[in-house]
C-alpha positions in Angstrom: 0.0 0.0 0.0 1.3 3.5 -0.8 2.8 5.4 2.0 0.3 8.2 1.6 -2.7 6.0 2.0 -3.8 5.1 5.6 -4.1 1.4 6.3 -7.8 0.4 6.6 -9.2 -0.9 9.8 -9.7 -4.6 9.1 -8.9 -6.9 12.1 -9.9 -10.5 12.0 -12.5 -12.1 14.2 -14.9 -9.2 14.7 -18.6 -9.8 14.7 -20.7 -8.3 11.8 -22.3 -5.6 14.0 -18.8 -4.3 14.8 -17.5 -4.5 11.3 -20.5 -2.5 10.1 -19.4 0.4 12.3 -15.6 0.2 12.0 -14.6 -2.0 9.1 -12.4 -0.5 6.4 -12.1 2.9 8.0 -9.2 5.0 6.8 -8.5 8.1 8.8 -6.7 11.1 7.4 -4.0 13.1 9.2 -6.7 14.9 11.0 -8.0 11.9 12.9 -11.7 12.4 12.1 -14.3 10.3 13.9 -16.6 9.9 10.9 -15.3 8.6 7.6 -13.9 11.4 5.5 -15.7 12.4 2.3 -13.2 12.8 -0.6 -15.2 14.8 -3.1 -12.5 14.9 -5.7 -12.2 14.0 -9.4 -8.5 13.5 -9.5 -5.3 13.4 -7.4 -2.0 15.2 -7.6 1.5 13.8 -7.5 4.7 15.2 -6.1 6.7 14.3 -9.2 6.2 13.0 -12.7 8.0 9.8 -11.6 5.3 9.4 -8.9 2.5 9.8 -11.5 4.2 7.2 -13.7 4.4 4.8 -10.7 0.7 5.2 -10.0 -0.3 4.5 -13.6 2.0 1.5 -14.1 0.9 0.0 -10.7 4.1 0.0 -8.8 2.6 2.6 -6.4 -1.0 1.5 -5.8 -2.3 4.9 -4.9 -5.4 6.7 -6.2 -5.4 8.1 -9.7 -8.9 9.2 -10.7 -12.2 8.8 -9.0 -13.6 6.9 -11.9 -11.0 4.2 -11.1 -11.0 4.4 -7.3 -11.5 6.9 -4.5 -10.7 6.8 -0.8 -14.3 7.1 0.4 -15.5 4.5 -2.1 -12.6 2.3 -1.1 -13.8 2.4 2.5 -17.3 1.3 1.5 -15.8 -1.5 -0.6 -13.6 -2.7 2.2 -16.3 -2.6 4.8 -18.9 -4.6 2.9 -16.2 -7.1 1.8 -15.4 -7.7 5.4 -19.1 -8.1 6.2 -19.7 -10.5 3.3 -16.5 -12.5 3.8 -15.3 -11.6 0.3 -11.7 -11.1 -0.8 -12.6 -8.1 -2.8 -15.4 -5.7 -3.7 -16.1 -3.1 -6.4 -18.7 -0.4 -5.9 -20.9 0.9 -8.8 -23.3 3.7 -9.5 -26.4 1.5 -9.0 -27.5 -2.1 -8.4 -28.2 -2.6 -12.1 -24.7 -1.3 -12.9 -23.3 -4.0 -10.7 -25.4 -6.7 -12.4 -24.6 -5.5 -15.9 -20.9 -5.2 -15.2 -20.7 -8.6 -13.6 -22.5 -10.4 -16.5 -20.5 -8.5 -19.2 -17.3 -9.2 -17.4 -17.8 -12.9 -17.1 -19.0 -13.7 -20.7 -18.1 -13.0 -24.3 -19.7 -13.7 -27.7 -20.3 -17.4 -28.1 -20.9 -18.1 -24.4 -24.1 -19.2 -22.7 -25.9 -18.1 -19.5 -28.5 -20.0 -17.5 -30.7 -17.9 -15.3 -33.7 -18.4 -13.1 -36.9 -17.0 -14.6 -37.9 -15.2 -11.4 -35.8 -12.1 -11.5 -36.3 -8.4 -11.0 -37.5 -7.0 -14.3 -34.3 -5.1 -15.2 -32.1 -8.1 -14.4 -34.3 -10.3 -16.6 -33.8 -7.7 -19.4 -30.0 -8.1 -19.1 -30.2 -11.9 -19.5 -33.1 -12.2 -21.9 -32.6 -9.1 -24.2 -29.2 -7.4 -23.8 -26.7 -10.3 -23.7 -28.2 -12.1 -26.8 -27.6 -8.8 -28.8 -23.9 -9.3 -28.3 -23.8 -13.0 -29.1 -24.3 -14.5 -25.6 -27.1 -17.0 -25.6 -29.4 -17.4 -22.5 -31.7 -20.0 -21.1 -34.3 -19.2 -18.5 -35.3 -22.0 -16.0 -37.5 -22.6 -13.0 -35.0 -21.7 -10.4 -36.5 -24.0 -7.8 -36.0 -27.1 -10.0 -32.5 -28.5 -9.8 -33.2 -30.8 -12.7 -34.0 -27.7 -14.9 -30.7 -26.2 -14.0 -28.9 -29.4 -15.0 -30.8 -29.8 -18.2 -30.0 -26.3 -19.4 -26.2 -26.6 -19.0 -24.3 -26.5 -22.4 -20.6 -27.0 -23.1 -20.3 -23.2 -23.5 -22.2 -22.3 -20.3 -20.1 -19.8 -18.4 -22.5 -18.2 -15.9 -25.5 -19.3 -13.8 -27.5 -16.4 -12.3 -30.2 -16.2 -9.7 -31.8 -14.1 -6.9 -33.1 -15.6 -3.7 -35.5 -14.7 -2.3 -36.9 -13.8 -5.7 -38.6 -10.5 -6.4 -41.6 -10.3 -5.9 -42.8 -13.9 -5.3 -40.2 -14.6 -2.6 -39.2 -18.1 -4.0 -36.2 -19.6 -2.2 -33.6 -21.2 -4.5 -31.1 -23.7 -3.2 -27.9 -21.7 -3.6 -25.6 -24.5 -2.4 -27.1 -27.0 -4.8 -27.0 -24.7 -7.8 -23.4 -23.8 -6.9 -22.5 -27.5 -7.2 -24.1 -27.6 -10.7 -22.1 -24.5 -11.7 -18.8 -26.0 -10.5 -19.5 -29.3 -12.3 -20.0 -27.3 -15.5 -17.0 -25.1 -15.0 -19.2 -22.1 -14.7 -19.5 -19.2 -12.3 -22.6 -18.7 -10.0 -23.7 -15.1 -9.6 -26.3 -14.4 -6.8 -28.3 -11.3 -6.4 -28.7 -11.2 -2.6 -30.6 -7.9 -2.3 -33.8 -9.1 -0.6 -31.9 -11.3 2.0 -29.3 -8.7 2.7 -25.8 -9.7 3.9 -27.3 -10.0 7.4 -29.6 -12.9 6.6 -27.8 -14.9 3.9 -24.2 -15.5 2.9 -24.1 -16.8 -0.7 -20.3 -17.0 -0.9 -20.3 -19.3 2.1 -23.0 -21.4 0.3 -20.7 -21.8 -2.8 -21.5 -18.8 -5.0 -18.7 -17.2 -6.9 -20.0 -13.6 -7.1 -22.6 -11.7 -5.0 -24.2 -8.5 -6.2 -26.3 -5.9 -4.3 -28.3 -2.9 -5.1 -27.0 -0.8 -2.2 -29.9 1.5 -3.0 -32.1 -0.8 -0.9 -31.4 -2.0 2.6 -27.7 -0.9 2.7 -28.7 2.8 2.3 -32.1 1.9 3.8 -33.4 5.5 4.0 -34.3 6.4 0.4 -31.3 8.8 -0.1 -29.1 7.6 -2.9 -28.2 5.0 -5.5 -25.4 2.4 -5.4 -24.4 -1.1 -6.2 -21.6 -3.5 -5.3 -19.9 -6.6 -6.7 -18.2 -9.0 -4.3 -16.0 -12.0 -5.3 -12.5 -13.4 -5.0 -9.5 -11.2 -5.9 -9.0 -13.3 -9.0 -12.5 -12.8 -10.3 -12.5 -9.0 -9.5 -9.0 -8.5 -11.1 -9.5 -10.7 -14.1 -13.1 -9.9 -15.0 -14.5 -6.8 -13.2 -11.9 -4.2 -12.3 -10.7 -3.2 -15.8 -14.3 -3.2 -17.2 -15.4 -0.8 -14.5 -12.3 1.3 -15.0 -12.7 1.7 -18.7 -16.5 2.0 -19.0 -17.1 4.3 -16.0 -20.2 3.1 -13.9 -18.4 4.6 -10.9 -20.0 5.2 -7.5 -20.0 8.8 -6.4 -17.8 9.5 -3.3 -20.8 11.3 -1.7 -23.0 8.2 -2.2 -20.3 6.0 -0.8 -20.2 8.2 2.3 -24.0 7.9 2.7 -23.8 4.2 2.2 -21.1 3.9 4.9 -23.5 5.6 7.3 -26.2 3.2 6.2 -24.0 0.2 6.9 -23.6 1.3 10.5 -27.3 0.7 11.2 -27.9 -2.2 8.8 -28.0 -5.0 11.4 -30.4 -3.0 13.7 -32.7 -2.1 10.9 -32.9 -5.5 9.2 -33.5 -7.2 12.6 -36.3 -4.8 13.6 -37.9 -4.8 10.1 -37.7 -8.6 9.9 -39.3 -9.0 13.3 -42.2 -6.7 12.3 -42.5 -8.5 9.0 -43.1 -11.8 10.7 -45.9 -10.3 12.8 -47.5 -8.6 9.8 -47.3 -11.7 7.6 -49.2 -13.7 10.2 -51.7 -10.9 10.7 -52.3 -10.5 7.0 -53.1 -14.1 6.6 -56.2 -13.4 8.7 -57.3 -10.3 6.9 -60.6 -10.3 4.8 -59.9 -10.1 1.1 -56.4 -11.4 1.4 -56.3 -14.7 -0.5 -52.6 -15.6 -0.1 -49.6 -14.5 1.9 -46.0 -15.3 0.8 -43.3 -14.8 3.5 -40.2 -17.1 3.8 -40.5 -17.1 7.6 -44.0 -18.7 7.6 -44.4 -22.5 7.8 -46.8 -22.4 4.8 -44.2 -21.0 2.4 -43.5 -23.4 -0.4 -39.8 -23.6 0.5 -40.0 -23.0 4.2 -37.5 -25.8 5.1 -34.9 -24.5 2.7 -35.5 -20.9 3.9 -34.7 -22.0 7.5 -31.5 -23.8 6.4 -30.3 -21.1 4.1 -31.3 -17.9 5.8 -31.1 -16.5 9.3 -34.6 -15.0 9.1 -37.6 -14.4 6.9 -36.5 -11.0 5.7 -38.3 -7.6 5.4 -40.5 -8.3 2.4 -44.1 -9.7 2.2 -46.0 -10.5 -0.9 -49.8 -11.1 -0.8 -52.7 -11.4 -3.1 -55.9 -9.4 -2.9 -59.3 -10.7 -4.0 -60.5 -8.8 -7.1 -57.4 -8.8 -9.2 -55.8 -5.5 -10.3 -58.8 -3.4 -9.3 -59.0 -5.0 -5.9 -55.2 -4.5 -5.4 -55.4 -0.9 -6.5 -58.4 -0.2 -4.2 -56.5 -1.7 -1.3 -53.3 0.2 -1.9 -55.0 3.5 -2.6 -56.6 3.3 0.9 -53.3 3.0 2.7 -52.1 6.1 4.4 -49.0 5.4 6.5 -47.7 2.8 3.9 -46.8 4.7 0.8 -46.9 3.6 -2.8 -43.4 3.2 -4.3 -41.4 0.7 -6.3 -38.4 0.9 -4.0 -37.8 -1.5 -1.1 -35.7 -1.9 2.0 -36.5 1.6 3.2 -37.1 2.8 6.7 -40.6 3.7 5.5 -43.0 0.9 4.7 -43.7 0.8 0.9 -46.1 -1.1 -1.3 -46.1 -1.6 -5.0 -48.1 -3.5 -7.6 -45.4 -5.6 -9.5 -47.6 -6.4 -12.5 -47.8 -2.7 -13.5 -44.4 -1.5 -12.1 -41.3 -3.6 -11.6 -42.4 -6.4 -13.9 -44.7 -4.6 -16.3 -42.4 -5.2 -19.3 -43.0 -9.0 -19.0 -45.9 -10.4 -21.0 -49.0 -11.5 -19.1 -48.1 -15.1 -19.9 -44.6 -14.6 -18.4 -46.0 -13.0 -15.3 -48.5 -15.8 -14.9 -45.7 -18.4 -15.2 -43.8 -16.7 -12.4 -46.9 -16.4 -10.2 -47.2 -12.6 -10.4 -50.9 -12.2 -10.5 -52.8 -9.0 -11.1 -53.9 -9.1 -7.5 -50.4 -9.3 -6.0 -48.9 -6.6 -4.0 -45.4 -6.4 -2.6 -45.0 -4.9 0.8 -41.6 -3.7 2.1 -41.8 -3.4 5.9 -40.2 -0.3 7.4 -39.3 0.9 10.9 -42.7 2.1 12.0 -44.4 0.6 15.0 -46.0 -2.7 14.1 -49.3 -1.6 15.6 -49.5 1.4 13.2 -48.7 -0.8 10.2 -51.2 -3.4 11.3 -54.0 -0.9 11.8 -53.4 0.7 8.4 -53.6 -2.6 6.6 -56.7 -3.6 8.5 -58.4 -0.3 7.7 -57.6 -0.7 4.0 -58.9 -4.4 4.0 -62.2 -3.6 5.8 -63.0 -0.3 4.0 
């Protein structure tokens, strides 16, 4: 490490809650308590020889904030310590993280196998974008291991999934899919955004790459966009780093600072939101007009046993179906007052959305039906409000 870069705080053996507060911190000569915000585009050098050394890699200091930045580096180091990853690279958004990962791991002539149940933009990358550049893709039922195996081809390079899925909250067996990927000589990429690093550790289950939309729980307060890619040093160096450096989906230093502040309270928020979500899911199952409740922490979830083995909790998201299809779902959501309508999730405020007309509207009606996204389905992201207030608002909307 260059002599002018402070060594990040990264001791071994600390618990996640402590790492979320201290991990990766680099203090300047001023000894600030909070992480410093380096709002700079570039960096200066004492000599031309020093600049040359930075650019040829013999002095690994900072060059340009599109490549790396001290505040962004702190965020990367902290979340890598939390995730148990060798390396991390931050991006401008969650979709930038997904896109860069997929483009970095494949080339024309390769093949990708992906679960069908994906966030709408992720499915666009697999189903529409990659084939435009000569990368074939196959979509499978992510819960069927036989479907994963049957889709493998000699040129398969990447398997991609999210678990729990958005919005149907299916749970996919990450360890089993990782074995299939290894046997095929492919890499498994897991979008872990709904579980968060507090409830699920895909790398420990055998995944090769984990991606997050830091916009969601990691910020957790609706302030800024961000994404992050976590993997081994080899994968980051061979497939991700140069692509990010040359194409420019860089995280803003300001956003990195905001996300560092979000990480400090991540464990507290996810624990509290998850506890409330368990209560609300059980409550909603008794509400009039609610025909189905999907929550990984409930015994009636289709993959409840797998969820208990793979996750440390049921999470902060609930999906449910309202009698009366789209009009019934719209009437219900429009009557909510405390819970606001938004396509975001993982926020301190409880949010509700109608996936069929928002996050998954670009899919055909047949594709939505295949995934189980009905016109009566609503996705509820539980916030930090008191459970009694959330419960009373939902009951009022159901009984109105």
